[in-house]
N, C-alpha and C positions, 0 to 999 in steps of 0.2 A: 893630814890636811883637814882642815875644818870644812864645814858645807859650804862657808862663804868664799872660801877660796877657790872651790870647785866651781862655782858660778863666774868668778872673775878670772880664773884660768884661761878661760876660751874668750875672754872679751877684750876690747879695744877701748882704752880710756884716754880721753883728751884732757890735759891739765892747761889751764890758762891763768898765767899770772907769774910774779916773781917774789911773793911773799915767802916767808920762812916755812907756813904750814905747808904752801904747795909744793915746796922744795923736799920738805920731810915727806909728804904724801907719796912724792914720786919716788923716793927711794925706798920707802917701806912697800909700796906695790911692786917694785922691781925686785926686791929681796924675798918678799913672802909670798908672792904669788907668780904665776906664768902669765899674768896679763900682759898685753902690749899697751905701753904707756907712751903718749906723745905730750909733749909740753911746748907750749908757745906762750909769747908774752903780750902779743897784741890781739886785738878784736879781729883785724882784717886777716892776719894768718889764721886765727881760731875757725873764721868763715870758710876760709879756703880749704882747711883740712876737712871740715865737715862736708863741703861740696864735693871733694874729689877723693876721700878716703872713707872706709867704712868705719864708724865709731858707734861703740855701744853706750857710751856714757861720757858727758862733759861735765868737768868741775871747774869753777871759775872763781876767782876772788872778787871782792866788790869793786876795788879801786884797781885800775888798769890804767895803762899808758895812754893818755889823751881822752880816756872815756872811763865808763863805769861797766860794771858787770850786768848792770839791768839793760843797758843798751844792746850789748852783745846778746843778751837773753831773747830781747824783742827780735834782733835781726835772726837768731837761730829759729825763733817761732815762725818767723816768715817762711823759713825754708823747710821745717818740719816740725810737726806737733808730738811727734812719738819719741824724739831723742831725749833721754833723761838728762836733765840739766840741775846740777847742785851750784847754789851760790853761797859761799861762806864769808863772813866778815866779823872782824872783831869789834868794829865800831857800829853795829847794827843797831836797828831800833825798829818799833813797831811800825813806823811809816815805810821804812825800806822794806820790811817784811810784808807789808799790804801790797805795795807796789810789785813785788816780787812774785807774790802769788796772783795777782792780778794779770802780770805779764805772762804766766804759765810756766813757774819753776816747779821743777820736781820736788826739790827739797830745800829749805833755807836753813842754813847751819850758823848758829851764832856762837862765834870762837870765844867762849867765857874762860877757859882753862889753858894750861900751857900748851905747846905744841905737842910734846911728847904724850901728854894725857888725852889729847883730841885725835891723835892718829888713829887708834882702834876705832873710835867712834866714827871717824870718817870713812874708814874702811867698811865697817858695818852699813853706814848709810848708803855708800857706793854700791854695795853687793845687793842691798834691798831695792835700789832703783833700778839696777840692772835686772834683777829677777822680776820686779814688777813689769819693767819694759818688754822683757821677754814673754812674760805671761800675757801681756795685752797684745803683743805681736802675734802670738799663737791663737789667741781669741780672734784675733781679726783675721788671720789667716784661715782659721776654720770657719769663721762666719762667711768669708769669701767662697771657701770650698763649699760651703752648705748651700750659699745662694747659687753657684754655678750648679751644684747638684739639683737644687730646688727648681731652677728655672731651664733644666735640660728640655730641649723641645721633642726629645725621643720618648720621655718618661713622664707621665702623669703623676704628680705627687701631692698627697694630701696630709695635712698635719692635724693632728687629733689631740683634744684635750684628754687627760687621763681617764675620763669617764666615757670616752668614745664619741664625742659629739665633735663636729667638723669645727675646726678652728681656722684653717688657710687652705688655699689651693693654689697651684700654679697654673701658668697659663695654658699648658698642654691640657691639664685636666679641665680647665675652664672651657676649652673649646669644644669638649666632647659632647656638652649638652647645651639646649638653647633655653637657659633659665638664668634668672638673676641669681647671681652666687651669693649676695648679701642676704637674699631671703631664705636661704637654706644653711647658712652659718649657724651653728649650735645645734642642728637637728643630729640624731644617731647617725653613723656612718652607714649603717647596714640598710637604713630607711631611704637612702638619697636616690635620685632619679638616674643614677650612672648604669645601673644594671637592671637585670629583669627583676619584675616585681612578684616572682614566684617564691613560694614559702621555702623551697630548698635553697634558693641563692641567698635569701635573707638570713636564713640560718646559718648557711656556711661562712658569710662574711662576717656575722656576729661572733660566731666562734673563733675566728682568727683574731678578731679585736680582743675577745676575752683572753686569748692566748698571750697577746701582747701586754695586756695590763698585769699578767702573771709573770712577765718578764721573758718570755717564749718569742722567737722568731716563727713565723708561719706562713703559708701562702696558699692561694686558691685560685683557680681559673674560672671566670665567669663570663657570661655573653650579655651584652646589652640587650635591652628589649627590642622586640621586633618592630614597634613602631618608631624607632629612630631610624632616620635614613642612612643608610649603608651601616647597619649595625656592626660592632667590632667584637673580637674576643680579647679580653683583658686578662693578663697574669698578674694578680694582685699579690704583693709580699708585704708584711708589716714587721716593724722592730720597734722596741720600746726604746725610749731615750731617758735616761737617769742622770741625776745630778751626782756631785762628789760624794754624797752620802748614801747613794743608791736608792734615792727615791725617785719614783716615776714622775717625770715631769710632762712627758707628752709621747704621742705616738706617731712614726712617721709610715704612711702607707704609700708604696710606689706601685704603679701600674704600667706594665709594659704590653703594647699592643702587639698581640702575637697572631693576629687574624691572617696575615700572609704566610706565616710559619705554619700556623694549622692547616691552612689551604694546602701549602707545599707539602706537608706531612701526609695530609688526606689523599692528595694526588699520588704521593709517592706509594702510599700502601694500596692505592687503587692501582697504579701501575705495576707493583710488585704482584698484586693479586691477579691482574689481568695477564701478566707475563706468566706466573704460575698457571692459571686455568688455561691459557693459550697453549702452553707447552703439554698440560696434561690432557688437553681434549682435542688439539688439533689432529686432522686425520693424517697429515703427512708426518713422516718419522724422520728425524734428523740424526745422523751418526758421523762422527769424527774418528779417523784412525790415523796412525803414523804411516811411515814409509812402508813397513812390513804389513800393514792391514791390521795390526793390533788396535783394539778400540781405546781411544781415551777419553770419549765423551759419547753417552747413549742417551737420547731424549727419553724422558719418563713414560711418554705415551707410545713407546714402541710396541706395546701389547695390542694397540688398536689394528695394526697390520698383521704382526707376527704371531701375537698370543703370548710371547715370552715377557718375562719381567726384564728390567735392565740388567739386573745381577746375573741372570740366566743368559743374556745375550753375551756379557763380558766373558762369563765361563766357556763359550762355545768356541773361542780361539780367534780366528781371524774372519774378516768380512767375506773373504771368498766361501767361507762354509755357508754363509746366510744368503748371498746374491749370486754365487757362483762364480768360477774363474773366468778370466779374460772378459770381465764385463766392460772394460774400456782400454783403449790404447794410451798408455802413458806417455808416450812421445807426443801424440795428439793434445794430450792434457797440457803437458809442459808447453806446447807451442800457442794454444789458444788460452790456457788458464781455467777454462770451464767447458763442460760437455754436457749438453741438455738432451732430455727427453730419450733417455736410452731405455727401451722397452725389454723386459726380461721378465721372468717367473721365478717365484719363491714360494716355498711350503711352510705354512704355519706349523704351530705346535700340535694342532689337532689334525694335521695331514692334509689340509685344504690348501689347493694351489691357487696363487694369487697372481694377477698380472700387474707389474708395477712400471711406473715412469720414474727413472732415476735421473738426477742431476748430480754431476761430480765436479767439485771446485777445489782448486788449491788454495790452502789457507796456512796461517800460522798462528794457532791458538793453543795454548797449554799443550805443548809437545805435539799438537795434532798437525797433519799436513794435508789431509784429504777429507772435505766434507761431503757427505752423501746425503741427499734429500729424497726421500722415496714417497711416492704417492701411489695409492692403491686404485688402479682403474678397472678392477676385476668387473666391478658392476658397469661401469660405462662399456666394457667390451660386451658384456652380457646384453647390455641395453642396444649396443649397435647391432648385435646378431639378431636380437629380438625385433628390432625396428625393420631390419631387413626381411624377417620373415613376416612382420605385420605389413610392410609394403606388398609382398607377394599374396598374402591375404587380401588387400584391399583391391588388388587386379582381379583376384578370383571373384571378389564382390561384384564387381563391373558385369559379369557375365551370368549372375544369378539373377533368376526371374521370379522366384517365390521366397517368401519369408521362411519356409522350412528349409530351402536350399542354404540361405545365408546361416540360419540357425547350425545346420550340420557343418558349414565350413568353420565358423566359430570354434565348435567343438574340435575339429579335426586340428586346428592351428594353434590351440591353447597350449599344448606342450612345447611348441618351438618358441611361442612367444613369451610365455610366464614359466616355463619350465616345471609345469604342473599337469598331472595327468587326468585329474578327476575334473570334470566340467560338464555343465548341461546349460540348455537355454529354455526358458518358459515364454510361450507366446501368448497374449492376451486374447481371450475369445469375449469380445463384448457383449455378444448375445446371451451367452450363459455367465457373464461377469465372472469367468474363471480364468487362471493362468495355467496353461497346459503345456507339459513338456514336450517340446519339438525336437529335441536332439540331446544326446548325452553320451558320454564316453563309457568305454567298459569298465574302467576303472571306477568310475563314480557308481556305477550299478553294484560293483564288488563291494565298495565301501558303505554305501547308503542303502542298498537295495532299491526296488522299484520307485520311481518317482511318480507319485499321484499328482493328479490336477488339485489345485488349490483355490479356495475362495479368495476373491480380490477384496478382502474385508480387513486387511491390516494385522490379522491375528498370527500369521506365520512369518518367518524371515523373508522368504519370497515374496510374499504379499505385502508386508510392511515396506521393504524397499521400493516395490512397485508403486504403492499407493502413496507413500510420502516422498517419492522421487529422490531416496537418499541411499548414497553408497554405503554398505556395510562391510567392515573388514575385522575378522577376529582372528586371534592368535590361537584361541581354542574355542570352537563354537559350542562346545558343551557349557560354557559360562552363559550363553545367551538365553534369555528367558522364553522367547519366542521360537525357541528349537523344537519343530514339530516331531523329529524322529530321534528320540534319546538314545536309541540303539545305534546310532551311525557310528561309523569309524572315522568319520572325517573329523579332522582337528582343525588345522587352519582353513578358513573358510572366507570367500567374498561373496556378496550379493550386490550387484550393479545394475540399476535400472536402465533399460532400453529405450527411454522416452516413454512413449505411449504403447510400444510394442510387446514390452515384457521384460523380463529379468534374465542376468547372464550370471551363472553360479560357477566358481572354480574354488578348487581346494585341494588338500592333501591329507595324509594321515600323520603329518609331523605338525609339531607346535611351533608358531612363529616363523612360518614361512613367507608372510607377506611383510617384507621391508619396504622402504619408500620407492625404490625402483621398482619392484614388483607391483606396487600398487599403482604407480604410474603407469606401468605398461598395461595393467589390467583395464585402467580407466580409458587408455588409448585404444585398445581391442574394442571395449564396449562402444565407445564414441564411433569408431569406425564401422562396426556392425550396426549401429543406431543409424548413421548416416546412409548406410547401404539399405536397411530397412525403409527409412524414409524415401528413398529413391524409388524402390519397388512400389511403395505405396503411391507416390506421386503417379508413376508410371502407370499402375492399376487404375488410379483415379482418371487419369488422361484417357486411357483406353476405354474406361467406363463412360467418360465424358463423350467421347467419340462415337461410342455406341448408342448413348443417350440422343445425342445430337442427329445421329443417323436415324434413329427410331422418331426423333421429333420432325426431322424432315421428311421421313416417310409419312407421319402423321399429318404433317402440314399439307404435303401433297394430297394424301387422302381427304384432308379436310377441306381443301381447296376445291376437289373433285365433287365432294358431297355437298359444299356451299353451292357450287354451280348448280348441282341438281336440285338443292333446295330453291335456289332463285327461280330455276325453271318452274319447279312446282308451284311456288307462290304465284309467278305471273300466271300459270295454267289456272289455277284456283280462283284468282281475281276474275278471269275472263269466264269461268264455268258458269252454266246456268242452271245446272241440276246437280243432284246428289251423285247420279250414276256417272256424270262426266267427272266430278272430283276424284271419285274412288279409282276409276280406270286410269286417269292421268297421273294420280300418284303412284299406281304401281308400275304402269309403264315407265316413267321417268326414273324410278329407283332401279329398275332392272334394266336401262338403257345401256349400261357399260358392263364390264365384267365385275365390277366390285360386289354387287349382291346378285345371286343366282336366282332368287324367286322371292316375290312379295304378294301379299293378298290382304283385303280387309273383309272382316265378317261382322256380323250383328247377332246380339244375343237374343233367341227366340225365347220369351218368358215362358210361353206355353210348354216348351220342350226342354228349356234350360241347356240348349245346345247352341253352338255357334253356326250361324247361317252364312255361307258364302255371299259377298256383294259384288267382288272384283278381284281379279289377279292377273299377273304378268310374270314372264321369265320361264324357267324351266321347272314346270310343275310336276310332269311325268307321273301322273296318277296319285300324288302324295296326299291330296286333299281327300280323296276317295278312300285312301287306306286308313285314315284316322277317324276317331269317335272324338269330336270336341266338345265333350260334355263339361258343363261348369259344375264345379264341386265335384268332378269325377276324380277317379284314381289313375287316368292316363298319365297325366303331368306334362302333356304337350304344352309349350309355352305360350301359346294364344289363349288355351283354357285356363292356364294360370293367371294371366293377365285380367281374362274376364271374371275369374272368380275374386281376385283381390283388388283389382283397380289399379294395381302398380306396374311399373314397367318390370318385365321379366327378361333377364339376359343369361344366355348360355354360351360361356366362351369357349368350350370344348364339348362338342356333342359326344365325342367317342368317350367321354369320362361316364362310368356307369352304364356302359353299353348294355350289359345284361340284366340291368334292372329295369329299364323302359323300352317297351317295343317301338315307340315313336323315333327313338335314336337310332335303331336299326334301319328303320325305313328312310329317315333323313341322310344317315351315312350312304345308304344305297344309292343317293341321287346326288352325293357330294355335298350336302348341307353340312357344314363343319363348326358353324356357330349362328346363333339365332338371337334375335332381338324382338320382342312383342312389346307394343306400346300401346296404351288405352287412348282412344280419342274421346278426351273429356273436355267441356266447356261450360262454365259456371255449374259444376257439379252435375252436370247431365250428360251421360255416356253415350255417345254416338257410334260406337263399335270398337274394333280392335285391329290395328295395323300390324303385321308379323312380317318381319325380313329375314331371309336365310342367305348366309354368305358361304362362299366356297373355300374360306381359309379359317384357321383357328384365330382367336382373338381379334376378329375383325372389328369388334365393336368395344373400342376404349371409351374412357370416361368423356372424352369430347364428343366423340361420334353419338354416344348413348344420350348426351345433354341436347346435342343438335337435334336428333331424330325425336326426342322427347318434346322440345319446342315445336317441331313439325307436327307432331300429333295434335298439340294444342291448336296450332294454326288451322290444320284440316278440321278439326271439331268446331273451331270459330266459324270457317266457312261454311260448315254444313249447316250451323245455327242460323247463319245469315240468310242460307237459301230458305230454310224453314220459316224465318220471318218474312222473307219476300213472297213466299208462296201463301202464308198467311194473310198478307195484305191484299193479295190478288184474289183470295178465295172468298165468295160471298155466302158460301154454305158453311154453317158452324154447328157445332155440338155445344149445347149448354149443359153443365154439369153443375150439380148442388151437392156440396160436401157439409156435413155436420162434424166440427172438430171438438175436442176436449182438450185443449192445451193451455195451461195457466201462463206459459211464456209468451203466447201470442199477444201483441201489444193491446190490442181492442178487447181481447177477453180479459186481460189482467185490469186494464182500466175500467172496464163496465162492472167487475166484481168489486172493485176497490170503491167505487163511486155509488154502485148501487143503481145503475141507470141503464137505458138501452142506447146503444151507439150504432150509427148506420154509416157505412162508407159506400158513395155511389160514384166512384171514379174521382178524378181531380188530383192524383199524385204528380208531384212535380220533384225533379232531381236537380240539386246544385251542390257547389262545393262544400257546403255547410251540412248538408244532409238531405233527407227525402221529407217533402212537405205534403201533408194529408189533410183533406177536409173532412170532418166528421160530424154528424148531426147527432145532437144529444136530445132525449126525451126522458121525462120522469123526475127529473131533479133540477135544481138551479145550476147555471153554469159556474158558480163560485165553488160549489162542491166538486165539480168535475175538474176545474182548474187546479185546486187544492190536491186532489187525489194524482193528477197527472204530473204536477211538479215533484212528486215524491218517487216517481219511477225512473229508474237510470235509463230506460229505452227511450224516454221522451226529453229531449234536451230543451225545447221550448214551448210554450202554449200560448196562443194568441186568439182572443174572441173576435169573431168575423161578425156575428149577430147574436142578439140575446133576446129572449121572451120572458114572460114571467116564469115560465117552466121550460127550460130547454133552450136550444139555439144552436150556431154553428160555431166550430172552433177549428183553427188550423194547428196541427201539431207538426213540431220538426223532430224527426226519429233520427236517433243516434245509429241504429243499426238498418240493414237494407230492408226495404219493404217487399212483401211477397209480389205485389202488383209488378214491380221492377223485374224480378227474376222470371216471372211468367212472361212478361213483354219480351225478355231476351229470347224466349223460345216461341214467340209468335202468338201466345195465348192472352187474352184480355182478363184481368181481374174486374169483372163487371161491378159486383157489389158484396158487401159484407155486412152482417148484422150480428150485433153481440148484446147480450143480457147476462145477468149475474149468473145465469145457469146454463146456457147454450150460446154457441156461434156457428153461424151458418156462411159459408163461401159460396158465391155464384161466379163461374169461369166460362167464358166463352172460348171454344178452341176450334180453330178452322179445320175443315176436312183433310187439309194436307198435312196436318201433324195428327200423329198416333196419340189417341187419347190415354193410352197407357203410359205414354212417356210424361205427360203432364201429371198424371195421377201419381206416378212414381216420384216427380219433383214435389208435389203437394206433400207426400208422406215423409219425404227426406227433409221437408222444411218444418212441418209441424207433426205433433203426435196424436195419436188416436183420431183417426180420419176414418169418416163413414160415407160412403156414396149414396145419397138419397134421391136424386133425381137426374135425368138425363133426357134431352129433347134436341131435336134438329131444327134449326132456325136458317130461313132463306133471308138475308139481308142485302139483296142486290142493289136495289136503289139507295137505301139508306147507307149503306157501307161506302158505296162509291161516293155520294155526296158528302158524307161526313169526312171522309179521307181527303177529298179535294179542298174541304174547308181548312181542316187543321194543317194541311200542307202550306196553306198562305199565311199562317199566323206565325209570328215570332214567339219565343219562348216567354218573353216579358210581356207581350199582348195577352198570351194565353192566361198568364198569372193574373193579370189586371182583370181580365173579363170573367175568370173564375172566382176571383175574390169579391167582385162585385156582385156576382150572382148569388153567391152563398151568403153575402151580406143583407139581401134583401133590397138591393138597390133598384131591381127592376119590378118589385111588388107595387100594388097600388092599394093603398098609399104606400110610399117607400118607406123602408124600415131603417135604412141607412142613406145618407146624403152622400153626394159625391165628395164632399170635403171629409166625410168620416171614412170612407173607402181609401182616399188619398192617404189620410193620415196612418190608417193600418198599413198602407203599403210603403209607407215613408217616403211618398212623392208629393208635389205639389198639385192643387186641384186642376189647374190648367193642363198638366200633364195626363191626369187621370181622364179628363174629359177627351182629350186627343186621342188617348189610347182607345176609349170606349167607342168614340165614333169610328175609328178606323177599323175596330173589329166589326161594329155593326155594317159597315159599307161592305167589308169583304164577306159577311155573311149572305146579305142580300144580293150581292153580285153572284154569289154562288147559286143562290135558289133562282134568281129570275134571269140573270145574263147567261150563265154557262150551262143551264138545264135546258135542252131542247124540247123536254116535253113537259106537260102540266103535272103538278104535284098530285099524286093519286090519292095520297093518303098523308095525313100528319102524324107526327109521332109526338108524344107528350112524356117529357122527362121529369120526374118526380125531383123535387129539390132534395 
């Protein structure tokens, strides 16, 4: 059989016409091939066959009944364009051939020879047409298949040119990126924006394209870049496309989205890993047995509880050997299907006993009938027992009253709570900054030796735990850097801070005794102890607060009593007229109740340097006669100490140092248990010593000390007032003249700096701004003195009152108290002072009521290098009385105005200063000055003429 007949054997051929060559062709096809041949004579029948029967080729003659073959051709082409149509005619022409070709004929056959000669040619042309149609049909089917594959919505497809550049993409691939496809057509496939722009991904894609160019199939998995929204994982596969000659014409790349599959695989791997980890690491053990108790499944984590491997469990026999016989009632299991929380005990491979909770369930799994799930509750049971012990410990703590009691309770209960025999408690001593052992067990001493106190400096383990407030647990304490005792036999050890109270230490001679439960219980024991220590501390603080409150109440009561006494003393002092009245009143009121047993006031006699008694009250019982109150002596009696130092002397406990001082024995014999001696000082002048004795120890606290010290100042002030009053009433005075050599005295310093003579003859004024002093200048111009005065710190302001060619009067405002004011406070009058560059003399009038030695002492304490040059007695009865009455009538402002006018030369003739000049100096208006001047003159003349009942016997002249 020839190749042509092979093609025709499976074909259906339709012959149209009645010509001889059609009939001959029909017979030849029927005899020489296995083709199915149908023959009709009309166009209508031919069309009907084409429409209703499969036909692989149609052969028609040109001349048909009632029509021509061209019309049939046109009708056929309206039905199909793929059916091969051959048109044969013996009367053909180029025009017919052209029309046939234009109408879509497959082959035009001009019958130029005999029928017999043309039959083979017709068969060849028929076979060629059928073959061509079949090939076209195959190509169309392949094209449709490619289009179906290319446009698959599940697969992204790229068609590449042989050089690997992009030629075409399907819609699925197009939707993967937000990019104009036309803009990237022609670019190398491995550089396109569908995948990660990493060098590794680009290299992998380029490699599979290169493999396709070599005729190989290949694939690679790539990920889209992270910046793409919802990036996907793509499985790329490439295949080369070759033509009939084996030449590469294109490369097809298909991409399948395997993101979900990758995620599922990843989740599956995670699930498998989780399942494997869970089975290997969960603490519960699962066992499955058959009806006879033989193991059908053993969980791989069985070693957690029992210490055996799964194979060793299988080798043991039945589960009764592991969990014991009669673990459960089979009838009950059959009825309920599951039995829960069966408590039993089992022994592990190391011989340790475990408490288990077992659940038994009926199952049907791989020949298994009973599933056992075992949970180890050994630690929980131990924890329950430990918590019960800890509860008892907490109750014991409720009755503990000291920190040491609590420390000992902790040590005693540690074995029951932690199952550890070695323990100790350090308590913090804040005064010494040390942690000191307050309790320890015998085992701790055996393993560690004596426990020394440790400094709270963080250098040792107990100290570090306390300072850093950090619990330390060691499986082997010898690995710790801060271990202070390298010879200790302790291994497992814990150091837990007890707040601000100290540190709890527990341990053993085994490694690794502190598991999670033991650590938790240790923390609970420490926390319970800390709470108990806090309670004891709070209660101790409350008790101390109660004691403090009670002491304060007692002190307040005592203070109220002494304040009442002080008020009575103050009232009495105000009404007292004499020093003796003040002295006796103070002593009697201080000893009026039982608070103070004895009080007395004495004065230092400069001649004998001893204290002489002025007044006393209370239970003296000869005490003063038994003592020698020598100033600067060795006796040490409080009154003598105060007179020596000028400070308050307080003795809280007379009995202390009893054998050292005789006065203490004499005082104790009279029940003097505490003493307070107070100097009576006012403006640096001592008026004596007040000493008070109490019948109790610590009778003079800080408050009482301060109150009585203020009382001393009040008494001294009152005594000074009495002295000033007596001085005003005394007409007989002693005038003393001192020569001093003190460069700090303001007049001496100014006279030296200015090289002049300065004279002060009264006229000091005291204001809130300072002390104003009038001085007369001789020997230099006032400008030089004013310049020198402005350089002195002691002089705040200089004002010219009157000026002459040489000399004049200045008013100085001093920054420091002037000696005249201090003397006036004690009743003395600073009459005059004269200073030149080399010497300074002071003249002071001292009333007879004031001891000259007192004033001399004040002068010596105020200035240095004092020499007494002259001393005389004056009687100023009339003058003193007249002068005092006149000054009493003037206000301070009137006195200032008239003094300024006097020293300005206003009253000289002719006047050295006008009223306007004086007013300007004083900073007032001229009318105001004249009003003040006339008022003072009127008061002066009224004193001289109206209030003086006898003629003036003598006149006094006061140098300006």
